[in-house]
C-alpha positions as CSV (number, residue, x, y, z in Angstrom):
1,M,170.6,132.4,-221.7
2,G,172.2,132.4,-218.2
3,A,169.1,130.9,-216.5
4,A,168.7,128.3,-219.2
5,V,172.3,127.3,-219.0
6,S,172.4,127.2,-215.2
7,S,169.7,124.4,-215.3
8,L,171.9,122.3,-217.5
9,H,175.2,120.5,-217.1
10,T,178.0,122.6,-218.5
11,L,181.7,122.6,-219.5
12,F,183.8,125.6,-220.7
13,A,186.4,124.8,-223.3
14,R,189.2,127.2,-224.0
15,H,189.6,125.3,-227.3
16,A,186.9,123.0,-228.7
17,L,186.9,121.1,-232.0
18,L,183.6,122.1,-233.6
19,P,182.4,120.9,-237.1
20,Q,184.0,123.9,-238.8
21,G,187.3,123.4,-236.9
22,W,188.9,124.7,-233.7
23,S,187.1,127.4,-231.8
24,R,188.1,129.4,-228.7
25,D,186.1,130.0,-225.5
26,V,183.2,127.6,-226.1
27,L,180.5,127.0,-223.6
28,L,178.9,123.5,-223.9
29,A,175.7,122.6,-222.1
30,W,173.7,119.3,-222.1
31,D,170.5,118.1,-220.6
32,V,169.7,115.2,-218.3
33,A,168.9,113.0,-221.4
34,G,172.5,113.4,-222.6
35,D,171.9,115.6,-225.6
36,L,173.9,118.8,-226.3
37,I,171.6,121.8,-226.0
38,T,173.9,124.8,-226.2
39,V,177.3,125.4,-228.0
40,V,178.2,129.0,-227.5
41,E,181.5,130.4,-229.1
42,N,183.4,133.3,-227.8
43,A,181.8,133.0,-224.4
44,A,183.0,133.9,-221.0
45,P,183.3,131.1,-218.4
46,P,180.4,131.3,-215.9
47,A,181.4,131.2,-212.3
48,G,181.8,127.7,-210.9
49,V,181.8,125.9,-214.3
50,E,184.6,123.4,-215.0
51,V,187.2,124.6,-217.5
52,A,189.1,122.4,-220.0
53,E,191.9,123.4,-222.3
54,Y,191.3,121.1,-225.3
55,V,187.9,119.4,-226.0
56,L,187.2,117.0,-228.9
57,P,184.1,115.1,-229.9
58,G,184.4,111.4,-228.9
59,M,185.2,108.9,-231.7
60,V,182.9,106.2,-233.0
61,N,184.3,102.6,-233.1
62,L,182.3,101.3,-236.1
63,H,183.3,97.6,-235.9
64,S,183.7,95.4,-232.9
65,H,183.6,91.7,-232.0
66,A,183.7,92.3,-228.2
67,F,184.4,88.7,-227.1
68,Q,187.6,88.6,-229.2
69,R,189.2,91.0,-226.7
70,A,190.0,87.9,-224.6
71,L,192.1,86.5,-227.4
72,G,194.6,89.3,-227.4
73,G,198.2,88.1,-227.6
74,M,197.2,84.4,-227.8
75,T,197.3,84.0,-231.6
76,E,200.9,85.2,-232.2
77,R,202.6,81.8,-232.6
78,A,203.7,80.8,-236.1
79,G,202.3,77.5,-237.4
80,E,203.9,74.9,-239.6
81,Q,202.4,76.5,-242.7
82,A,202.0,80.2,-243.7
83,D,199.5,81.8,-241.3
84,S,196.7,84.0,-242.5
85,F,193.2,85.2,-241.6
86,W,192.0,81.7,-242.2
87,T,194.3,80.0,-239.7
88,W,193.5,82.8,-237.2
89,R,189.8,82.1,-237.7
90,D,190.3,78.4,-236.7
91,L,191.8,79.5,-233.4
92,M,189.0,82.0,-232.8
93,Y,186.4,79.2,-233.4
94,R,188.0,77.0,-230.8
95,F,188.0,79.9,-228.3
96,A,184.4,80.8,-229.0
97,R,183.2,77.2,-228.5
98,H,182.8,77.3,-224.7
99,I,182.3,80.9,-223.8
100,T,179.2,81.7,-221.7
101,P,176.8,84.7,-221.9
102,Q,178.1,86.0,-218.5
103,Q,181.7,85.7,-219.8
104,I,180.7,87.6,-223.0
105,Q,179.2,90.4,-220.8
106,T,182.3,90.5,-218.6
107,I,184.7,90.6,-221.6
108,A,182.6,93.3,-223.3
109,A,182.6,95.5,-220.2
110,Q,186.4,95.4,-220.0
111,L,186.7,96.2,-223.7
112,F,184.3,99.1,-223.6
113,A,185.9,100.6,-220.5
114,E,189.2,100.5,-222.3
115,C,187.7,102.0,-225.5
116,L,186.3,104.8,-223.4
117,R,189.7,105.5,-221.7
118,H,191.3,105.9,-225.2
119,G,188.6,108.1,-226.7
120,Y,185.9,106.0,-228.2
121,T,182.4,107.1,-226.9
122,A,180.3,104.8,-229.2
123,V,180.7,101.3,-230.6
124,C,179.0,99.3,-233.3
125,E,178.9,95.7,-232.1
126,F,178.9,93.2,-235.0
127,H,177.5,90.4,-232.9
128,Y,177.4,86.8,-234.2
129,L,177.9,84.6,-231.1
130,Q,174.1,83.8,-230.7
131,R,173.7,80.2,-229.7
132,D,174.7,77.9,-226.8
133,E,177.5,75.3,-226.8
134,Q,175.1,72.7,-228.3
135,G,174.1,75.1,-231.1
136,A,170.6,75.8,-229.7
137,L,169.1,79.3,-229.4
138,Y,168.9,80.4,-225.8
139,A,165.5,80.6,-224.1
140,R,165.7,84.3,-224.8
141,P,167.0,84.4,-228.4
142,A,168.6,87.8,-227.8
143,E,170.4,86.6,-224.6
144,T,174.0,87.2,-225.7
145,A,173.1,90.5,-227.5
146,E,171.4,91.7,-224.4
147,R,174.5,90.8,-222.4
148,V,176.7,93.0,-224.6
149,I,174.2,95.9,-224.3
150,Q,174.3,95.4,-220.6
151,A,178.1,95.6,-220.7
152,A,177.8,98.9,-222.7
153,R,175.5,100.3,-220.0
154,L,177.8,99.2,-217.2
155,S,180.7,100.9,-218.9
156,G,178.7,103.9,-220.1
157,I,179.6,103.6,-223.8
158,G,176.9,104.2,-226.5
159,I,176.2,101.1,-228.7
160,T,174.7,100.1,-232.0
161,M,173.9,96.4,-231.7
162,L,174.1,94.6,-235.1
163,P,172.7,91.0,-234.8
164,V,174.4,89.0,-237.5
165,L,172.9,86.8,-240.2
166,Y,175.2,83.8,-240.5
167,S,173.8,80.8,-242.3
168,H,176.5,79.3,-244.6
169,A,180.2,78.3,-244.6
170,G,180.9,79.6,-248.1
171,F,179.5,80.9,-251.3
172,G,176.7,78.8,-252.9
173,E,175.1,78.2,-249.5
174,Q,177.6,75.6,-248.3
175,P,176.6,74.0,-245.0
176,L,178.1,75.4,-241.8
177,K,180.9,73.5,-240.2
178,P,180.4,72.1,-236.6
179,E,182.7,74.8,-235.1
180,Q,180.4,77.5,-236.6
181,G,177.3,76.1,-234.9
182,R,177.1,78.9,-232.3
183,F,176.9,81.5,-235.0
184,R,174.0,80.0,-237.0
185,T,171.1,82.3,-237.7
186,N,168.6,82.6,-240.5
187,A,166.5,85.6,-241.5
188,D,163.7,84.7,-239.0
189,D,166.3,84.3,-236.1
190,V,167.8,87.8,-236.8
191,L,164.4,89.5,-237.0
192,S,163.3,87.9,-233.7
193,I,166.5,89.2,-232.1
194,V,166.0,92.6,-233.5
195,E,162.4,92.6,-232.2
196,A,163.4,91.4,-228.8
197,L,166.0,94.2,-228.5
198,A,163.5,96.9,-229.5
199,P,162.6,97.9,-225.9
200,L,166.3,98.6,-225.2
201,R,166.6,101.3,-227.9
202,D,167.2,104.8,-226.4
203,G,169.6,107.7,-226.7
204,Q,172.5,105.4,-226.0
205,T,171.4,102.3,-227.9
206,E,170.5,101.6,-231.5
207,V,169.7,98.2,-233.2
208,G,170.6,97.5,-236.8
209,F,171.5,94.4,-238.8
210,A,174.6,92.8,-240.2
211,P,174.8,90.1,-242.8
212,H,178.1,88.6,-241.9
213,S,179.4,88.4,-245.4
214,L,178.3,87.3,-248.9
215,R,179.8,83.9,-248.2
216,A,177.8,83.4,-245.0
217,A,174.5,85.0,-246.0
218,S,172.7,84.7,-249.3
219,V,171.3,87.6,-251.2
220,G,167.8,86.3,-250.8
221,Q,168.2,86.2,-247.0
222,I,169.6,89.7,-246.9
223,R,166.7,91.0,-248.9
224,E,164.2,89.2,-246.5
225,V,165.7,90.9,-243.5
226,L,165.9,94.3,-245.2
227,A,162.3,94.2,-246.2
228,A,161.2,93.8,-242.6
229,L,163.7,96.2,-241.1
230,P,162.8,99.9,-240.6
231,P,164.6,101.8,-243.4
232,E,166.6,104.0,-241.2
233,R,168.4,101.2,-239.4
234,P,172.1,100.8,-240.1
235,V,173.3,97.7,-242.1
236,H,176.9,96.5,-241.9
237,I,178.7,93.7,-243.8
238,H,182.2,92.2,-244.0
239,I,183.4,92.4,-247.6
240,A,186.5,91.8,-249.7
241,E,188.7,91.4,-246.6
242,Q,190.9,88.7,-248.0
243,Q,192.1,87.7,-251.5
244,G,190.8,84.2,-250.8
245,E,187.3,85.7,-250.4
246,V,187.6,87.6,-253.7
247,R,188.7,84.4,-255.6
248,Q,185.8,82.4,-254.0
249,C,183.3,85.1,-255.1
250,L,184.7,85.2,-258.6
251,D,184.4,81.4,-258.8
252,F,180.8,81.5,-257.5
253,S,179.4,84.5,-259.3
254,G,181.9,85.7,-261.9
255,R,182.1,89.0,-260.0
256,R,184.2,90.4,-257.2
257,P,182.5,90.8,-253.9
258,V,181.7,94.6,-254.1
259,Q,180.6,94.2,-257.7
260,Y,178.3,91.3,-256.7
261,L,176.9,93.2,-253.7
262,Y,176.1,96.3,-255.8
263,D,174.6,94.3,-258.6
264,Q,172.2,92.5,-256.3
265,L,171.2,95.0,-253.6
266,D,170.5,98.7,-253.3
267,V,173.5,99.9,-251.3
268,D,173.2,103.5,-249.9
269,G,174.2,105.6,-247.0
270,R,172.7,103.3,-244.3
271,W,175.4,100.7,-245.3
272,C,178.8,100.2,-243.8
273,L,181.2,98.0,-245.9
274,V,183.7,96.6,-243.4
275,H,187.3,96.2,-244.6
276,A,186.6,96.4,-248.3
277,T,190.3,96.0,-248.6
278,H,190.7,94.5,-252.0
279,L,189.0,96.8,-254.5
280,Q,189.5,97.6,-258.2
281,A,189.1,101.2,-259.5
282,D,185.5,100.7,-260.5
283,E,184.6,99.3,-257.1
284,V,186.3,102.3,-255.4
285,A,184.2,104.6,-257.5
286,Q,181.0,102.6,-256.9
287,L,181.5,102.5,-253.1
288,A,182.2,106.2,-252.9
289,A,179.3,107.2,-255.1
290,S,176.8,105.1,-253.1
291,G,177.4,107.1,-249.9
292,A,178.1,104.0,-248.0
293,V,180.8,104.1,-245.3
294,A,184.0,102.1,-245.7
295,G,184.6,100.6,-242.2
296,L,188.4,100.4,-241.8
297,C,190.2,98.5,-239.0
298,P,193.9,99.0,-239.7
299,T,195.3,97.2,-236.6
300,T,193.2,94.1,-237.1
301,E,193.8,94.2,-240.9
302,A,197.5,94.4,-240.2
303,N,197.4,91.7,-237.5
304,L,195.7,89.3,-239.8
305,G,197.8,90.2,-242.8
306,D,194.7,91.2,-244.9
307,G,196.2,94.1,-246.9
308,L,195.8,97.8,-247.3
309,F,192.7,99.7,-248.3
310,P,193.1,102.1,-251.3
311,L,192.5,105.2,-249.2
312,A,193.9,107.9,-251.4
313,E,191.9,106.8,-254.4
314,F,188.8,106.5,-252.2
315,L,189.1,109.9,-250.7
316,A,189.8,111.4,-254.2
317,A,186.4,109.9,-255.3
318,G,184.7,111.6,-252.3
319,G,184.4,108.4,-250.2
320,R,183.4,108.3,-246.5
321,F,185.2,106.2,-244.0
322,G,185.3,105.4,-240.3
323,V,187.5,103.2,-238.1
324,G,186.9,100.2,-235.8
325,S,189.0,98.0,-233.5
326,D,187.4,94.7,-234.8
327,S,189.4,91.9,-233.0
328,H,190.7,94.4,-230.4
329,V,194.4,94.0,-230.7
330,S,194.2,97.7,-230.0
331,Q,191.5,99.7,-228.2
332,S,192.7,103.1,-229.3
333,P,191.4,105.3,-232.1
334,V,194.7,107.0,-232.1
335,E,196.4,103.8,-233.2
336,E,193.8,103.0,-235.8
337,L,194.1,106.5,-237.4
338,R,197.9,106.5,-237.1
339,W,198.2,103.2,-238.9
340,L,195.6,104.1,-241.5
341,E,197.9,107.0,-242.5
342,Y,201.2,105.1,-242.0
343,G,200.0,102.2,-244.1
344,Q,199.3,104.5,-247.0
345,R,202.7,106.2,-246.6
346,L,204.4,102.8,-246.8
347,L,202.3,101.8,-249.7
348,R,202.8,105.0,-251.7
349,Q,206.3,106.0,-250.3
350,Q,204.9,109.5,-249.6
351,R,203.9,111.5,-246.6
352,N,200.7,113.2,-245.4
353,I,198.2,111.2,-247.5
354,A,195.0,111.9,-245.7
355,A,194.5,115.6,-246.4
356,T,192.5,117.8,-248.8
357,Q,192.9,121.2,-250.4
358,E,190.6,122.5,-247.7
359,Q,192.3,120.7,-244.8
360,R,196.0,120.3,-244.9
361,Q,196.4,119.2,-241.3
362,V,196.4,115.4,-241.4
363,G,195.4,114.9,-237.8
364,D,192.4,117.2,-238.1
365,Y,191.3,115.6,-241.3
366,L,191.6,112.1,-240.0
367,W,189.7,112.8,-236.8
368,Q,186.9,114.8,-238.4
369,A,186.4,112.5,-241.4
370,A,186.5,109.2,-239.3
371,L,184.1,110.8,-236.8
372,Q,181.6,111.7,-239.5
373,G,181.8,108.3,-241.2
374,G,181.5,106.5,-237.8
375,A,178.5,108.5,-236.8
376,Q,176.8,107.7,-240.1
377,A,177.5,104.0,-239.6
378,A,176.2,104.0,-236.0
379,G,172.9,105.4,-237.0
380,R,172.8,107.7,-234.0
381,K,173.0,111.4,-233.1
382,L,176.8,111.5,-233.1
383,G,179.6,113.1,-234.9
384,A,180.0,116.6,-233.6
385,L,179.9,119.1,-230.8
386,A,176.7,120.6,-231.9
387,P,173.2,121.1,-230.6
388,G,171.0,118.0,-231.0
389,K,174.0,115.6,-230.9
390,R,174.9,113.4,-228.0
391,A,177.1,114.9,-225.3
392,D,180.1,112.7,-226.2
393,L,183.4,114.5,-225.7
394,L,187.0,114.1,-224.7
395,V,189.2,116.4,-222.6
396,L,192.9,116.1,-223.5
397,D,195.6,116.2,-220.9
398,D,197.0,119.6,-221.5
399,A,199.6,119.1,-218.8
400,H,201.3,116.3,-220.8
401,V,204.6,117.2,-222.3
402,N,203.4,116.3,-225.8
403,L,201.0,119.2,-225.7
404,A,203.3,121.7,-224.0
405,G,203.5,124.9,-226.1
406,V,201.9,123.3,-229.1
407,A,200.2,125.6,-231.6
408,L,196.4,125.0,-231.8
409,A,196.8,123.9,-235.4
410,D,199.1,121.1,-234.3
411,V,197.2,119.7,-231.3
412,L,195.5,116.8,-233.2
413,G,198.8,116.1,-235.0
414,S,200.5,115.8,-231.7
415,F,197.6,113.7,-230.3
416,L,197.8,111.2,-233.2
417,F,201.4,111.1,-234.2
418,C,203.5,111.9,-231.1
419,G,204.4,109.0,-228.9
420,N,202.3,106.2,-227.3
421,D,201.1,107.8,-224.1
422,N,197.3,108.1,-223.8
423,L,196.5,111.9,-223.9
424,V,192.8,111.4,-223.2
425,R,192.2,112.7,-219.6
426,D,188.5,112.8,-219.2
427,V,185.6,111.3,-221.2
428,L,181.9,112.4,-221.2
429,C,179.5,109.9,-222.8
430,G,175.8,110.5,-223.1
431,G,176.2,113.4,-220.7
432,Q,177.9,111.3,-218.0
433,W,181.5,111.4,-217.0
434,Q,182.8,107.9,-217.5
435,V,186.6,108.6,-217.4
436,R,188.3,111.0,-215.0
437,H,192.0,111.6,-215.0
438,G,192.6,108.6,-217.2
439,R,190.7,106.1,-215.1
440,H,187.2,104.7,-215.9
441,V,184.8,105.3,-213.0
442,A,184.3,101.5,-212.6
443,Q,187.7,100.4,-213.8
444,D,188.7,98.3,-210.8
445,A,185.5,96.3,-210.5
446,I,185.3,95.7,-214.3
447,A,188.9,94.6,-214.4
448,A,188.6,92.2,-211.5
449,A,185.7,90.4,-213.1
450,Y,187.6,90.3,-216.4
451,K,190.6,88.6,-214.7
452,R,188.4,86.0,-213.2
453,T,186.8,85.3,-216.6
454,L,190.2,85.0,-218.3
455,A,191.3,82.5,-215.6
456,Q,188.2,80.4,-216.3
457,L,188.6,80.4,-220.1
458,R,192.3,79.6,-220.0
459,A,191.7,76.7,-217.8
460,L,189.6,75.0,-220.4
């Protein structure tokens, strides 16, 4: 084993979070392609190998609209009438009207560097800004998607690109509004973008498909894309995010959104239902039984006033979930998981909701469960420190006071529920160190370009 390991990149973890839980004295080795090859427990540290105290698998951000990072803090002014998702959406449309492909890339690079610094090592990009300011496709139809992938490569984060099908302004194939012109795609458009992105697929990049929602894409269109898409590719959809959407779906079909989706399409484990906030008991059971992932974005759902997902009922039914940062009012998986749990505590007036008989530590359960759901939604070799998976891992700052003298069983509880300091010290993604001592390796250059882009956009 020594000769084989010496030809690989290695890290020795005094404590590593493996699929079965915490393990001591773990030797991790990965190849030049960025895949974990060896995970040896109860090992001795080889001479000259870097030693880390606490090592976790990196988290998957399963829902992102990267360009919205530049909106952060700019939509927090009350209007004359009650504000909601729908009023926020109008502001987002105005912002999206003039953004250029280069600006999209610059904003995405800043976002992805921030995500890496806080512990995300992969992102699913729900990408719907496809056309130019006049509503025409670019000379290369995949221009903006390629720009986001380029940003992922610049930052080093893994990405699942999800070109969005967005044809209608509402149920019943209502025509798009002028401000939605940059988002317009039909089934052929989406398939051409997927085809154009095929050469970019590799260990760090996957390409799937995202019907924006049942109000923006018809069932017939969704079926058309699915019929042409390789069956292993991930499929994501916004659904049941707001009560207004539920009412509109009932008026159109006589069924609630999740009911309508499951009646019309074969939903299985390749699907991620993003938000799925407003569910009845039968929909909770149906979603859990299908094996699809519930894509939960607690900070965005709170920021937009959407509501609270029925997490306890979903977990009791055996459901799978992951977390995403969506509109990027936060770039931290710690904050998403903390507020996923805290929202349930407020709703139920109880404590320690996200736990099972087998795993009573809430922090451990949240990290492992969200990691598995996120990996499934990403459609990539993620989700664990195990041979054959990507070498995506976090090293926690064991010198921080929040981890001083903490029992191993309480490390993840302290990481998620003790203060707001970022305890992620180093981040390895696809076998490459992208964050060292809390700083992204290209942090200064990426931030400088982002600041210039913000100045340009805010001058419009």
